[in-house]
C-alpha positions in Angstrom: -28.5 -129.0 -115.0 -30.3 -126.1 -113.3 -32.5 -127.4 -110.5 -34.1 -124.1 -110.0 -35.4 -124.2 -113.6 -36.6 -127.8 -113.0 -38.6 -126.6 -110.0 -40.2 -123.9 -112.2 -41.2 -126.5 -114.8 -42.5 -128.9 -112.1 -44.6 -126.1 -110.6 -46.0 -125.1 -113.9 -46.7 -128.7 -115.0 -48.3 -129.6 -111.7 -50.6 -126.5 -111.3 -51.6 -126.7 -115.0 -52.7 -130.3 -114.8 -54.4 -130.0 -111.4 -56.5 -127.1 -112.7 -57.7 -129.0 -115.7 -61.4 -130.1 -115.8 -60.3 -133.6 -116.9 -58.2 -134.0 -113.7 -61.1 -132.9 -111.5 -63.6 -135.1 -113.2 -61.3 -138.1 -113.1 -60.3 -137.5 -109.5 -63.9 -137.4 -108.3 -65.4 -139.9 -110.7 -63.0 -142.8 -110.2 -63.7 -143.0 -106.4 -67.4 -143.1 -107.2 -66.8 -146.0 -109.5 -64.6 -147.8 -107.0 -67.2 -147.3 -104.2 -69.9 -148.5 -106.6 -67.9 -151.7 -107.3 -67.7 -152.3 -103.5 -71.3 -151.5 -102.6 -73.6 -151.7 -105.6 -73.7 -155.5 -105.9 -74.9 -155.8 -102.3 -77.4 -153.0 -102.8 -78.8 -154.6 -105.9 -79.2 -157.9 -104.0 -80.9 -156.1 -101.2 -83.4 -154.1 -103.3 -83.9 -156.5 -106.1 -86.4 -158.8 -104.4 -88.7 -160.5 -106.9 -92.4 -160.7 -106.2 -93.7 -163.9 -104.6 -94.4 -166.6 -107.2 -97.0 -169.4 -106.9 -96.0 -172.6 -108.7 -98.5 -175.3 -109.5 -96.9 -178.7 -108.9 -98.1 -181.9 -110.6 -96.2 -184.5 -108.7 -96.8 -187.9 -110.3 -93.9 -189.4 -108.4 -95.3 -188.7 -105.0 -91.9 -188.1 -103.4 -91.1 -184.5 -104.2 -94.1 -182.5 -103.1 -93.7 -183.3 -99.4 -90.2 -181.7 -99.5 -91.4 -178.4 -101.2 -91.8 -175.8 -98.5 -93.3 -172.4 -99.3 -91.6 -169.2 -98.3 -91.7 -165.5 -99.0 -90.4 -166.0 -102.5 -92.1 -169.2 -103.7 -95.4 -170.7 -102.9 -95.9 -174.3 -104.0 -99.5 -175.4 -104.8 -100.2 -179.2 -104.9 -102.1 -179.8 -108.1 -101.1 -183.5 -108.5 -104.8 -184.4 -109.3 -105.1 -181.7 -112.0 -104.7 -182.3 -115.7 -101.5 -180.8 -117.2 -103.1 -179.8 -120.5 -105.9 -178.0 -118.7 -103.5 -176.1 -116.5 -101.3 -175.1 -119.5 -104.4 -174.0 -121.5 -105.7 -171.8 -118.7 -102.5 -170.6 -117.1 -103.1 -167.0 -118.1 -106.4 -167.0 -116.1 -104.9 -168.8 -113.1 -102.9 -167.3 -110.2 -99.9 -169.5 -111.0 -96.6 -168.1 -112.3 -95.7 -171.5 -113.7 -96.3 -175.2 -113.7 -93.8 -177.9 -112.6 -94.6 -181.4 -113.9 -92.8 -184.3 -112.2 -93.0 -187.7 -113.9 -93.6 -190.9 -112.0 -90.5 -192.8 -110.7 -89.0 -194.8 -113.6 -87.3 -198.2 -113.6 -84.0 -196.4 -113.0 -85.4 -195.0 -109.8 -85.3 -191.5 -111.2 -87.8 -188.8 -112.3 -87.9 -186.0 -114.9 -89.1 -182.5 -114.4 -90.7 -180.2 -117.0 -91.6 -176.6 -116.2 -94.1 -174.4 -118.1 -94.6 -170.7 -117.8 -95.5 -167.6 -119.8 -92.4 -165.9 -118.6 -89.1 -167.4 -117.3 -89.6 -168.4 -113.7 -86.1 -167.3 -112.6 -83.1 -169.0 -111.1 -84.5 -169.1 -107.6 -87.5 -171.3 -108.5 -85.4 -173.5 -110.8 -82.6 -174.0 -108.3 -84.9 -174.8 -105.4 -86.9 -177.3 -107.5 -83.7 -179.0 -108.7 -82.3 -179.3 -105.2 -85.5 -180.7 -103.7 -86.0 -183.2 -106.6 -82.4 -184.4 -106.2 -82.9 -184.9 -102.4 -86.2 -186.7 -102.9 -84.7 -189.1 -105.5 -81.7 -189.7 -103.2 -84.0 -190.5 -100.3 -86.1 -192.8 -102.4 -83.1 -194.7 -103.7 -81.8 -195.1 -100.2 -85.1 -196.5 -99.0 -85.1 -199.2 -101.7 -82.1 -200.8 -99.9 -84.2 -201.5 -96.8 -81.3 -200.9 -94.5 -82.2 -199.2 -91.3 -80.4 -195.9 -90.7 -78.7 -196.0 -94.1 -79.3 -192.3 -94.8 -77.8 -191.3 -91.4 -74.8 -193.7 -92.0 -74.2 -192.0 -95.4 -74.3 -188.5 -93.8 -72.0 -189.7 -91.0 -69.3 -191.0 -93.3 -69.4 -187.9 -95.6 -66.2 -186.0 -94.5 -65.8 -182.3 -94.0 -62.2 -181.4 -94.7 -60.9 -177.9 -93.8 -57.3 -177.1 -94.7 -55.5 -174.4 -92.8 -52.2 -173.1 -94.0 -49.3 -171.9 -91.9 -46.1 -170.1 -92.9 -42.9 -170.5 -90.9 -40.9 -167.3 -90.3 -37.2 -166.8 -89.8 -37.7 -167.1 -86.0 -39.3 -170.5 -86.5 -42.7 -169.4 -85.5 -45.7 -170.6 -87.5 -48.4 -168.1 -88.4 -51.7 -168.9 -90.0 -52.0 -167.7 -93.7 -54.7 -167.5 -96.2 -53.7 -167.9 -99.9 -56.6 -165.8 -101.2 -55.3 -162.8 -99.3 -51.9 -163.1 -101.0 -53.5 -163.5 -104.4 -55.8 -160.5 -104.0 -53.0 -158.3 -102.9 -50.8 -159.5 -105.7 -53.5 -158.9 -108.2 -54.2 -155.4 -106.9 -50.6 -154.3 -106.9 -49.9 -155.7 -110.4 -53.0 -154.1 -111.9 -52.5 -150.7 -110.3 -48.8 -150.4 -111.2 -49.5 -151.4 -114.8 -52.4 -149.0 -115.1 -50.5 -146.0 -113.5 -47.2 -146.5 -115.3 -49.0 -146.8 -118.7 -51.5 -144.0 -118.1 -49.1 -141.3 -116.7 -46.2 -142.2 -119.1 -48.6 -141.7 -122.0 -49.7 -138.5 -120.4 -46.1 -137.2 -120.5 -45.8 -138.1 -124.2 -49.1 -136.4 -125.0 -48.1 -133.2 -123.2 -44.8 -133.1 -125.1 -46.6 -133.6 -128.5 -49.2 -130.9 -127.7 -46.7 -128.3 -126.7 -44.6 -129.1 -129.7 -47.6 -128.7 -132.0 -48.8 -125.5 -130.4 -45.2 -124.0 -130.5 -45.5 -123.4 -126.7 -42.2 -125.4 -126.3 -40.3 -122.7 -128.1 -41.5 -120.1 -125.6 -40.5 -122.5 -122.7 -37.1 -123.2 -124.1 -36.4 -119.4 -124.1 -36.4 -119.6 -120.3 -35.2 -123.2 -119.5 -33.0 -125.8 -121.1 -34.2 -128.9 -122.8 -33.0 -131.2 -120.0 -34.7 -129.1 -117.4 -37.9 -129.0 -119.4 -38.0 -132.8 -119.9 -37.2 -133.8 -116.3 -39.4 -131.0 -114.9 -42.3 -132.3 -117.0 -41.7 -135.9 -115.9 -41.5 -135.1 -112.2 -44.5 -132.7 -112.4 -46.7 -135.4 -113.9 -45.4 -137.9 -111.3 -46.5 -135.5 -108.5 -49.9 -135.2 -110.2 -50.2 -139.0 -110.3 -49.4 -139.3 -106.6 -51.8 -136.6 -105.7 -54.6 -138.2 -107.7 -53.8 -141.6 -106.3 -53.9 -140.3 -102.7 -57.2 -138.5 -103.3 -58.7 -141.7 -104.8 -57.8 -143.7 -101.7 -59.2 -141.0 -99.3 -62.4 -140.3 -101.3 -63.2 -144.0 -102.0 -62.8 -144.8 -98.2 -65.1 -141.9 -97.3 -67.7 -142.9 -99.9 -67.7 -146.6 -98.8 -67.8 -145.6 -95.2 -70.7 -143.3 -95.9 -72.7 -146.0 -97.6 -72.1 -148.5 -94.8 -73.1 -145.9 -92.2 -76.3 -144.9 -94.1 -77.5 -148.4 -95.1 -76.1 -150.3 -92.2 -73.2 -152.8 -92.2 -75.3 -155.9 -91.5 -77.7 -155.0 -94.3 -75.0 -154.2 -96.8 -73.1 -157.4 -96.0 -76.2 -159.4 -96.6 -76.9 -160.6 -93.1 -80.6 -160.1 -93.5 -81.7 -162.9 -91.1 -82.1 -165.5 -93.8 -81.0 -169.0 -93.0 -77.7 -169.6 -94.8 -78.5 -173.3 -95.2 -81.8 -172.5 -96.9 -80.1 -169.9 -99.1 -77.4 -172.4 -100.2 -80.0 -175.1 -100.7 -81.9 -172.7 -102.9 -78.8 -172.4 -105.0 -78.8 -176.1 -105.7 -76.3 -177.1 -102.9 -77.3 -180.2 -101.0 -78.2 -179.8 -97.3 -75.1 -181.3 -95.8 -72.8 -179.3 -98.2 -74.8 -176.2 -97.5 -74.5 -176.7 -93.8 -70.7 -177.1 -94.1 -70.3 -174.0 -96.1 -72.6 -172.0 -93.8 -70.7 -173.2 -90.7 -67.4 -172.3 -92.4 -68.7 -168.8 -93.3 -70.0 -168.1 -89.8 -67.1 -169.7 -88.0 -65.2 -166.8 -86.3 -61.9 -168.7 -86.8 -62.2 -168.1 -90.5 -62.4 -164.4 -90.0 -59.6 -164.6 -87.6 -57.6 -166.5 -90.2 -58.0 -163.7 -92.7 -57.3 -161.0 -90.1 -54.2 -162.9 -88.8 -52.9 -163.3 -92.4 -53.3 -159.5 -93.0 -51.7 -158.8 -89.6 -48.8 -161.0 -90.4 -48.0 -159.1 -93.6 -45.5 -156.3 -93.7 -48.1 -153.8 -95.1 -45.8 -150.8 -94.5 -42.9 -152.6 -96.3 -45.3 -153.4 -99.2 -46.4 -149.8 -99.5 -42.8 -148.6 -99.4 -41.9 -151.1 -102.1 -44.9 -150.1 -104.2 -43.9 -146.4 -103.9 -40.3 -147.1 -105.0 -41.2 -149.4 -107.9 -43.9 -147.0 -109.1 -41.6 -144.0 -109.0 -38.6 -145.7 -110.7 -40.9 -147.6 -113.1 -42.7 -144.5 -114.0 -39.5 -142.5 -114.4 -38.0 -145.2 -116.7 -41.0 -145.3 -119.0 -41.9 -141.6 -118.8 -38.4 -140.6 -119.9 -38.7 -143.0 -122.9 -42.2 -141.8 -123.7 -41.0 -138.1 -123.5 -38.3 -138.9 -126.0 -40.8 -140.5 -128.4 -43.1 -137.5 -128.0 -40.3 -135.0 -128.7 -39.4 -136.9 -131.9 -42.9 -136.7 -133.4 -45.3 -134.0 -134.5 -48.6 -135.8 -134.0 -50.2 -138.3 -131.6 -50.8 -140.7 -134.5 -47.1 -140.8 -135.3 -46.1 -141.1 -131.6 -48.6 -143.9 -131.1 -46.8 -145.9 -133.9 -43.4 -145.4 -132.3 -44.5 -146.2 -128.8 -45.5 -149.8 -129.6 -42.0 -151.2 -128.8 -42.2 -149.5 -125.4 -45.5 -150.9 -124.4 -44.7 -154.5 -125.3 -42.4 -154.9 -122.2 -45.3 -153.6 -120.0 -47.7 -156.0 -121.5 -45.2 -158.8 -121.1 -44.7 -157.9 -117.5 -48.4 -157.9 -116.9 -48.8 -161.5 -118.3 -45.8 -162.7 -116.3 -47.5 -161.2 -113.2 -50.6 -163.2 -114.0 -48.4 -166.3 -114.0 -46.7 -165.2 -110.8 -49.9 -165.4 -108.8 -49.7 -169.2 -109.1 -45.9 -169.7 -109.1 -44.3 -166.6 -107.5 -40.9 -168.4 -107.1 -40.6 -169.8 -110.6 -37.7 -169.0 -112.8 -40.0 -166.9 -115.1 -41.3 -164.9 -112.2 -37.9 -164.3 -110.7 -36.3 -163.2 -113.9 -39.3 -161.1 -114.7 -38.9 -159.3 -111.4 -35.2 -158.6 -112.2 -35.5 -157.3 -115.8 -36.0 -153.6 -115.3 -38.7 -153.2 -118.0 -40.9 -155.8 -116.4 -39.8 -155.7 -112.7 -42.1 -152.9 -111.5 -45.1 -155.1 -112.2 -43.8 -158.6 -111.6 -41.9 -157.8 -108.4 -45.0 -156.2 -106.9 -47.1 -159.2 -107.8 -44.5 -161.4 -106.0 -44.0 -159.4 -102.9 -47.2 -160.5 -101.1 -46.1 -164.1 -101.3 -42.8 -163.3 -99.6 -39.6 -162.2 -101.4 -36.1 -161.9 -99.8 -35.1 -158.4 -99.1 -31.9 -158.8 -101.2 -34.0 -159.6 -104.3 -36.1 -156.5 -103.8 -33.0 -154.3 -103.3 -31.2 -155.8 -106.3 -34.3 -155.3 -108.5 -34.6 -151.7 -107.4 -30.9 -151.1 -108.0 -31.1 -152.5 -111.5 -34.2 -150.5 -112.2 -32.6 -147.3 -110.9 -29.5 -147.8 -113.0 -31.5 -148.6 -116.1 -33.6 -145.4 -115.5 -30.4 -143.4 -115.3 -29.2 -144.9 -118.6 -32.5 -144.4 -120.4 -32.9 -140.9 -119.0 -29.5 -140.0 -120.5 -30.4 -141.5 -123.8 -33.8 -139.9 -123.8 -32.3 -136.5 -123.0 -30.1 -136.8 -126.1 -33.1 -137.6 -128.2 -35.2 -134.9 -126.5 -32.7 -132.1 -127.1 -32.8 -132.7 -130.9 -36.3 -133.9 -131.4 -38.1 -131.2 -129.5 -37.0 -128.6 -132.0 -37.2 -130.7 -135.1 -39.9 -130.0 -137.6 -40.5 -129.9 -141.3 -43.1 -132.5 -141.8 -40.7 -135.4 -142.2 -41.8 -138.5 -140.5 -39.4 -139.6 -137.8 -38.1 -143.2 -137.9 -36.2 -145.2 -135.4 -33.1 -144.8 -137.6 -33.4 -141.0 -137.0 -33.7 -141.5 -133.3 -30.6 -143.6 -133.1 -28.7 -141.0 -135.1 -29.8 -138.3 -132.6 -28.4 -140.3 -129.8 -24.9 -140.3 -131.3 -24.8 -136.6 -132.1 -22.3 -134.6 -130.0 
């Protein structure tokens, strides 16, 4: 194998792809989409403030209206002495956005609520009304027992349980851990490796098919050998993938930082000065529960818990593992996809033959989904050892803690499998790249090419 020829092919493949408009568009468009996913929801919540609504309340129960407090979003008008039918008939001429009719307290110590409006009143009004009605009925039922301080007693006995997890290292030291951090990292690693291996392996196959259709491959083979051409193309696309991935990270970070700097971190994160308890109550959460959630969210120890969990992770080791599993996983599948591309004369034909190759990737992705809940199960362990699924499954397991020997063993099996598949793919490539004549290639033909001397 002539490594100088491989370098020439790598250089050609890299420069050709980097100069393509599709590469430039994808490179700059994807970071915008990633940044949008990070920032747009917060921006929408910030700018999507509905106009103030005035709701006419006919409270026949007499227990709800005292709890309805007006704010910048909703104004509650006490119309308990008004006739419901009259209000409904003239609502278009009245300054009310809707009507809330609350029935008298029934024998079951409960009330019903009906709302009327020309347009939907929105979730904010409905959730606040639901929460206040629930609180009013609860207070009314408590008062029927005629026990002094019963409401306070019920609030005092309601527990607030906060579970903190710790992991014990090899040195016996316990460090705080947050399960959600592990799950998010596992999810991100699994999805990225699946997306990249699939996308860039298919890119290799498409490039081989296009060059074969345009007869460019015949010109290239006059200067380099088939093996040099195949491996040069595979490595060239890998370098393009790594370049694009690095640019995505840098550009996304710059865009998100720019948005935070322009809008303001506190504004973008939603700290607009609103009372978190009121916000939670408006979403239908009872006051004690809302207070507990707000305290938990504002408690600095929760942030410390997340930061300590991240600090306790071997981020450098994870990135190194990601790099190796991506490289060897990509090389394994790219060599097989290149062989399929060389054996066909159209993308439609190659798409039919590639189906058996994509099934292990899909299986690996589904095992990774299972691994997020049971990273040490037999299915997850075997999935991280089988080379056709290990790049995805092992990366999904690593954030939860995997012994080094398992990672090394998985990488070793993956590397040896790549060497074997590269040798087989090279034997297919040397025959398939020059085959033509319109005859549809079958798997039987491919196996026959492997045995040719």
